[in-house]
C-alpha positions in Angstrom: -39.4 -116.9 -58.9 -38.1 -115.3 -62.1 -37.8 -111.5 -62.5 -36.1 -109.6 -65.3 -36.3 -106.1 -63.6 -33.4 -106.6 -61.2 -33.0 -107.7 -57.6 -36.3 -108.0 -55.8 -36.7 -108.0 -52.0 -39.8 -108.2 -49.7 -40.2 -106.9 -46.2 -43.0 -108.1 -43.9 -42.8 -105.7 -40.9 -44.9 -106.3 -37.8 -46.0 -103.3 -35.7 -47.4 -103.4 -32.2 -50.5 -101.4 -33.1 -53.8 -102.7 -34.5 -56.4 -100.3 -33.0 -55.4 -96.7 -33.6 -56.0 -96.1 -37.3 -54.2 -92.8 -37.3 -51.0 -94.5 -36.2 -51.4 -97.3 -38.7 -52.0 -94.8 -41.5 -48.9 -92.8 -40.5 -46.7 -95.9 -40.7 -48.2 -96.9 -44.1 -47.5 -93.4 -45.4 -43.9 -93.6 -44.3 -43.6 -96.7 -46.4 -45.5 -95.4 -49.4 -43.5 -92.2 -49.6 -40.3 -94.1 -50.5 -39.9 -94.6 -54.2 -38.7 -97.8 -55.8 -40.9 -100.1 -53.8 -44.6 -100.6 -53.1 -46.8 -101.4 -50.1 -48.6 -104.5 -51.2 -50.8 -105.4 -48.3 -51.8 -104.5 -44.7 -53.2 -107.0 -42.2 -54.7 -105.2 -39.1 -55.8 -107.1 -36.0 -57.4 -105.2 -33.1 -57.3 -108.2 -30.7 -53.7 -109.0 -31.4 -53.1 -105.2 -31.4 -50.8 -105.8 -34.4 -50.5 -104.7 -38.0 -48.5 -106.6 -40.6 -47.3 -104.5 -43.6 -45.9 -106.2 -46.7 -43.9 -104.2 -49.2 -41.5 -105.1 -51.9 -39.2 -103.6 -54.6 -35.5 -102.7 -55.0 -33.5 -103.8 -52.0 -32.2 -100.3 -51.3 -35.7 -98.9 -51.4 -37.2 -101.6 -49.3 -34.6 -101.1 -46.5 -35.1 -97.3 -46.7 -38.9 -97.8 -46.4 -38.3 -100.2 -43.5 -36.2 -97.6 -41.7 -38.8 -94.9 -42.1 -41.6 -97.2 -40.9 -39.5 -98.2 -37.8 -38.8 -94.5 -37.1 -42.5 -93.6 -37.4 -43.6 -96.5 -35.2 -41.1 -95.5 -32.6 -42.5 -92.0 -32.6 -46.2 -93.1 -32.5 -46.3 -96.3 -30.4 -45.7 -96.3 -26.6 -44.8 -99.8 -25.5 -45.2 -98.9 -21.9 -49.0 -98.9 -22.3 -49.3 -101.3 -25.2 -51.3 -104.5 -24.7 -52.5 -107.3 -27.0 -52.8 -111.0 -27.5 -49.8 -111.4 -29.7 -46.3 -111.8 -28.2 -44.1 -108.7 -28.9 -40.9 -107.1 -27.9 -41.2 -103.6 -29.4 -43.1 -101.0 -31.4 -41.7 -102.6 -34.5 -41.6 -106.1 -33.2 -40.0 -107.9 -36.1 -38.8 -106.7 -39.5 -37.7 -109.5 -41.8 -36.2 -109.1 -45.2 -36.9 -111.8 -47.8 -35.0 -112.1 -51.0 -37.4 -113.0 -53.8 -35.4 -112.7 -57.1 -31.8 -112.1 -58.2 -30.8 -111.6 -54.6 -29.0 -114.2 -52.5 -29.4 -114.8 -48.8 -25.9 -113.5 -48.2 -26.6 -110.3 -50.1 -29.8 -109.8 -48.2 -27.9 -110.2 -44.9 -25.7 -107.2 -45.8 -28.9 -105.1 -46.1 -30.3 -106.4 -42.8 -27.0 -105.6 -41.0 -27.0 -102.1 -42.5 -30.6 -101.5 -41.5 -30.0 -102.8 -38.0 -26.9 -100.7 -37.5 -28.8 -97.6 -38.7 -31.8 -98.2 -36.5 -29.6 -98.7 -33.5 -27.3 -95.7 -34.2 -29.8 -93.1 -35.5 -32.9 -94.1 -33.6 -31.4 -95.5 -30.4 -33.5 -98.6 -30.6 -32.0 -101.9 -29.5 -31.8 -104.3 -32.5 -31.4 -108.1 -32.5 -30.4 -109.8 -35.7 -32.1 -113.1 -36.3 -32.5 -116.1 -38.7 -29.9 -115.9 -41.5 -28.5 -112.7 -40.1 -28.0 -114.0 -36.6 -24.5 -113.8 -35.1 -25.0 -116.8 -32.8 -27.0 -120.0 -33.2 -28.9 -119.5 -29.9 -30.1 -116.1 -31.1 -31.3 -117.3 -34.4 -35.0 -117.9 -33.8 -37.6 -115.2 -33.1 -39.2 -117.0 -30.1 -35.8 -117.2 -28.4 -35.2 -113.5 -28.8 -38.7 -112.6 -27.9 -38.8 -114.7 -24.8 -39.7 -112.5 -21.9 -41.4 -110.1 -24.3 -41.3 -106.3 -23.8 -41.9 -106.5 -20.1 -38.7 -108.5 -19.6 -36.6 -106.7 -22.1 -34.6 -104.4 -19.8 -33.6 -107.4 -17.7 -32.8 -109.5 -20.7 -30.5 -107.0 -22.2 -28.3 -107.1 -19.1 -27.9 -110.9 -19.2 -24.7 -112.4 -20.6 -25.2 -113.2 -24.3 -28.3 -111.2 -24.7 -27.1 -107.6 -25.3 -28.6 -106.4 -28.6 -26.4 -106.4 -31.7 -27.0 -102.6 -32.1 -28.4 -99.8 -30.1 -27.6 -101.1 -26.6 -28.4 -98.5 -24.0 -28.9 -99.8 -20.5 -31.8 -98.1 -18.6 -32.6 -95.9 -21.6 -35.9 -94.0 -21.3 -36.3 -94.3 -25.1 -36.0 -98.1 -24.8 -38.8 -98.1 -22.3 -40.9 -96.3 -24.9 -39.9 -98.2 -28.1 -38.8 -101.6 -26.8 -36.5 -103.5 -29.2 -36.7 -104.5 -32.9 -35.8 -107.9 -34.4 -34.3 -107.5 -37.9 -33.0 -110.3 -40.1 -33.3 -112.3 -43.3 -35.6 -115.3 -43.7 -37.3 -117.3 -46.4 -40.9 -116.9 -47.5 -43.0 -117.7 -44.5 -46.8 -118.4 -44.4 -48.6 -117.0 -41.3 -51.7 -119.1 -41.1 -54.4 -119.0 -38.4 -57.1 -121.7 -38.2 -60.3 -120.7 -36.4 -62.2 -123.3 -34.3 -65.8 -123.5 -33.4 -65.1 -122.9 -29.7 -64.1 -120.0 -27.5 -61.9 -122.3 -25.4 -58.3 -121.1 -25.9 -57.0 -124.0 -23.9 -58.2 -126.4 -26.6 -56.5 -124.3 -29.2 -53.3 -124.2 -27.1 -53.3 -128.0 -26.7 -53.8 -128.5 -30.4 -51.0 -126.1 -31.2 -48.7 -127.9 -28.7 -49.3 -131.2 -30.5 -48.9 -129.7 -34.0 -45.7 -127.6 -33.6 -42.3 -129.1 -34.5 -40.8 -128.4 -31.0 -43.2 -130.9 -29.6 -42.4 -133.5 -32.1 -45.2 -132.6 -34.4 -45.0 -131.2 -38.0 -41.6 -130.0 -39.1 -40.8 -126.4 -39.7 -43.9 -125.3 -37.9 -44.4 -122.9 -34.9 -47.9 -122.7 -33.3 -49.7 -121.1 -30.4 -53.3 -121.1 -29.4 -55.3 -118.1 -28.4 -58.8 -116.5 -28.2 -59.4 -113.9 -30.8 -62.0 -111.4 -29.8 -62.1 -110.1 -33.4 -63.8 -113.3 -34.5 -65.2 -114.5 -31.1 -63.4 -117.8 -31.4 -60.2 -119.7 -30.4 -57.5 -120.0 -33.1 -54.5 -122.1 -33.7 -52.0 -119.4 -34.9 -49.1 -120.8 -36.9 -46.0 -119.8 -38.8 -45.1 -122.2 -41.6 -41.4 -121.7 -41.8 -41.1 -123.7 -45.0 -44.3 -124.3 -46.8 -42.6 -126.8 -49.1 -41.9 -129.0 -46.0 -45.2 -128.4 -44.2 -47.9 -126.8 -46.3 -51.2 -125.2 -45.4 -53.0 -128.3 -46.7 -51.0 -130.5 -44.3 -51.6 -128.2 -41.4 -55.3 -128.0 -42.2 -55.7 -131.7 -42.3 -53.7 -132.3 -39.1 -55.7 -129.6 -37.3 -59.0 -131.2 -38.3 -57.9 -134.6 -37.0 -56.6 -133.2 -33.7 -59.6 -130.9 -33.2 -62.0 -133.8 -33.5 -60.4 -135.4 -30.5 -61.7 -132.5 -28.4 -65.1 -132.4 -30.1 -64.4 -129.2 -32.1 -63.7 -128.5 -35.8 -62.0 -125.9 -37.9 -64.3 -123.3 -39.4 -61.9 -121.5 -41.7 -58.4 -120.1 -42.1 -56.9 -116.6 -42.0 -53.7 -115.8 -43.9 -51.7 -113.0 -42.4 -49.9 -111.1 -45.1 -49.5 -112.9 -48.5 -49.3 -116.6 -49.4 -47.6 -118.3 -52.4 -49.8 -119.5 -55.2 -48.4 -123.1 -54.8 -50.0 -123.3 -51.3 -53.4 -122.6 -52.6 -53.2 -124.8 -55.8 -52.0 -127.7 -53.7 -55.2 -127.6 -51.7 -57.2 -127.1 -54.9 -55.7 -130.3 -56.3 -56.6 -132.2 -53.2 -60.2 -130.9 -53.3 -60.6 -131.7 -57.0 -58.6 -134.9 -56.7 -56.6 -134.1 -59.8 -55.2 -131.4 -62.0 -57.1 -128.5 -63.5 -56.5 -125.0 -64.9 -54.8 -122.7 -62.3 -57.8 -120.5 -61.8 -59.9 -123.5 -60.9 -57.3 -124.9 -58.6 -57.1 -121.5 -56.8 -60.8 -121.3 -56.4 -61.0 -124.9 -55.1 -58.1 -124.3 -52.8 -59.7 -121.2 -51.3 -62.9 -123.1 -50.7 -61.2 -126.3 -49.3 -59.1 -124.4 -46.8 -61.9 -121.9 -45.9 -59.6 -119.0 -46.7 -62.6 -116.7 -47.3 -64.7 -117.8 -44.3 -62.9 -115.8 -41.5 -62.5 -112.7 -43.5 -62.4 -111.8 -47.3 -59.7 -113.5 -49.4 -59.1 -111.8 -52.8 -56.5 -113.8 -54.8 -55.2 -110.7 -56.5 -54.5 -109.1 -53.1 -53.5 -112.1 -51.0 -51.5 -114.4 -53.3 -47.9 -113.2 -53.4 -47.2 -113.6 -57.1 -50.4 -111.9 -58.0 -49.8 -108.9 -55.7 -46.3 -108.5 -57.1 -47.6 -108.7 -60.7 -50.3 -106.1 -59.9 -47.6 -103.8 -58.5 -45.5 -104.2 -61.7 -42.7 -105.8 -59.7 -42.8 -109.4 -61.0 
């Protein structure tokens, strides 16, 4: 990704609120009020009770916007009464920083550490560093840190090796309200949900288990199965940790094959956040069985993967490069 305007960083913050529009709007305003970066996209899921906000710009501005968003979420979300389908550990569940241009992983880690330290010190929220920012290998992955979820957090923080990197306060009343936040640096990730023509979440969970890399399936893939009331169907919900290794096209084809074993089939896909253009054009090439102008590949890819069947998919708003260009950032 080339960019002549200076270092460019993205943040894809996940908040444990997808139902109260006033809370979601307050978090969005906190981001939008910080100059030097722009809020590119919001994905709101009532069933998951989760909102994903994607913003990008100058690294200093992005980390400031992330802090203000985390602060607002802590003020407005009470984890003691929060419920939802998605695993979570805190009001701001995870806050990854992604270097996009003229910024190294090592430089981004410095920003993540500073953000984590500030959140822990100023807001009193426990912070775990993950992925490239992790201080130990066993604390690198989000599932490992999130294991036990919010309900098991107070116990987990007391266990050897699991005290937070910042903001550790045993028995804190504030921690009971906010939970913890996971902050780190990762590569571009594709959050990709495939809807099935069944309500049976056990089928989705079985397919997910067979697909994910931990079970010997596709590499660089995490997957769970759940029922999503928003769409009245079961979904295989996935994180493609490296779309160059395991792409949405590969995931789609594999899911179709596995679903057929249980007498079901995929009906469409949902992208959470933004997706790189290459993921869509690869599917377009497969659909057209050859090369074509980019616009045709994008249209064919959207159709082949069913990206617009679950909910609207507007390329200018959902494809990462296009959203950055529209914001004047790329």
